[in-house]
Each structure stands twice: as C-alpha cells, then as structure tokens.
N, C-alpha and C positions, 0 to 999 in steps of 0.2 A: 474386407477388413476383418481381422480376427480379434477376438476379445483378448485383453491382456492376461498373461499368466502371472502367477505369484511365485517367482522362483525362490527356491530354498525354504518354502513354508511347509512342505510335506512333513518334515521331521517335527517342526514346531506344532503343527496341527495334530500329529500323531501323539505327541507328548501331552498336549492339552486334553485330548480325548481320553488318554490313559489315566490322567489325573482325575478327570470327571468320573470315568467309569469305576475307578477304584473306590470312590466315595458314594457311588450311586446317585450322582448329581446330573441334572439336566441342564441344557444350554438353549437359550433363546437369543436370536440375533436380530438387531434392527440396523439396517443399512440405509445410507443416503448416497453419498458420492460413490461408494464402492458398488452400488447397483446390483448386488447379488454375487459379486466376485468373492467376498469374504466367505459367504455360505458355500459357494462352489469349492473353495479351497478345503473347507471342512469335509464336505461330502466326498471329496476324492479319497478319503481315508476309509478303507473297509471297516465296517462295524460302526460307522459314525451314528447310525440310527439308534444305537444304544443310549446315546446322550443328547444328540441334537433333536430338539423338538420342532424347530422350523425357524422361519425368518419372515420379517416384514421389511420389504423394500419401500421405504418412505421417501421416495425421490421427490415427490411433490410435497412442499412444506405443509400443506393442509393436512396431509396424512399423518404427519408428526403429531399434530393436535388431535385429529379425529380418531385415529386408531391407537396411537401410543400415549395419548394423554399429556403431551407436552403443553405447558401453559401458553395460551394464546397471547397473554400479556408479555411473556418473555420473548416469544417470537416477534411480536410487534415492536418491542423495545430494541432488540439487538439482532434480529434475524436468526436464521437457522444454524449459523456457525458460531457456537458458543459452548464452552465446557458444560454449563448447566443444561443446555439443550441435549447434549450427548448423554448426560447423566439421566435426564428424564426419559430419553429414548430407551436407555438400557433398562431402567426400572419398568418402563411401559412394556417392553418386550417380555419381561418376566410375567407380567400380568396378562398381556394379550395372548400369550401362548401357554396359559394355564391349562392343565388337564385335570378334569374331575375336581375342580376347585383348588388344585395345588399349583402355585406359581412355579415357573422354572427356577432352579436354584441360582443360575448365573444368567445375567443379561449382558450382552456385548453390543456396543453401538459405535457407528461411525457417522460423522457428519463433516462436511468440509467443502472446499472449492477445488475441483480438479482442473478447471480452466476450459477453454483457453483464455477466457477473460473472467474477471471477478464482478459479480453483480452488485456488490456492496462495498467495494473499496478495500476489503481484506486481501492480503497477498494471495495470489494463486498458489496452491499447495498447502494452504492452511487447513489443518485437519484436527478435529477434536474427537477423542476416543473416550469411551467410558466402559467400565465393568461394574455391574451391580451384583453384589452378593447379599445374602441375608444379613442385614444389619450394617452393611458398609457399601459405599459407592466410591470408586476411584476414577479420576479423570486425568487426561493428559492432552496437551496441545503439542502438535508437531508442525513443522513447515517442511514439506518435501519439495524436491526439485525435479525438473524434467517435464516431459509432455504429459498430456492428459492420462494416457495409459500408464506411464511410469508412476505418476502420483497415485492413481487408483491402486496399482499393485503394491506400492510401498505402504499405503494406508492399510490395505488388507493384511499384509505381512506383519506390520507393527501391531495391528489389533490382536492378532493371534498371540504374538509375544507378550503383549500387555495382559491379555486374559490369563495366559499361563503364569505370569509373574503374580498376578492378583490372587489366583487360586492357590498357588504355592504359599504366598505370604499369609493368606488367611488361615491355611492349615497349620503353618508353623508358628502363627501368632506374631509374626513380625510386623 
C-alpha cells in the first residue's frame, strides 16, 4: 500500500513558502489525522527548509496535551476533533518548535476523523484546521468525502490553502 499523495498542492505549498520566505517567517506544523502527509507536501518544495521548522505528529491524543499543550479538560469534554483543539495545536506547534526562545511565526494544525469508522460519533471526514499567527488564530471545519486516503489528502491540501489565505489576509489586514 502506498501513502496518499496530495494532488495539486505543489503550487499552493510553493506559494505559501514564498509568502513566508518574503517575510522571513517560520512555519511549525502539528498534524493528527494527516500523519505527516501535510509536512511531506511542504517538504516536496525545494528550499522549504528556509521556513519550515518542523512538525509534531500528534496522532495519539495524549501527545496533543503532553507536547502541544492542548487543554486536557477540553480533550476530556469533547474529544480531539474540535476547532479549539486545532487552535491549541497550532499555537502549541509554534511554542514546541521555538528556536533560541523564538516561537515559529505560523502554526498550522490538522485534527479529524479519516475513518473508516468514527470513534466518537462525529461523521467520518470531519476535519478541523487551524492557523496561528502572532496575535490571531483562525479555525475552519470541513467535512471531506471519500476513503481514508482521500480524506487525509483533502485535509492536507485544504490546510495548505487555509494557511496561505491566513498569511495573505494577515499581511493585507483583511
């Protein structure tokens, strides 16, 4: 079995990295359901190391709390698939991947249910994304269709688009 690809994302990942590099900004990623697929899509771009600090694959919910600082009370109350969990993961990635005391400028996070079954009753394909910038955090909920690989690929692709939108909006003041 091969890992899913993220079709059509090379251009978006390239644009995101160009926006980050133009500002001297760094990127930190926190992934759950995408399991490294999002970071892999970014690393496909030559020169990604100029902005990408790294990633935390917090597939085990306990890692969301222990490494990324997601509130245990929040996780206990509603599980790992919530917009606020994604927001805390994105902010936590900025902190976890700090270099010499400087947080990453942008945190990007994915959490969701790729299937084939849902552990908590939320629909398979439910995905929460977050982008944390200095002073602002944006979240988005999507419900993707398809099999496990398709859902993971769609989540990674949309996360890249969402990050690009957030970075551009932040710069233009929208």
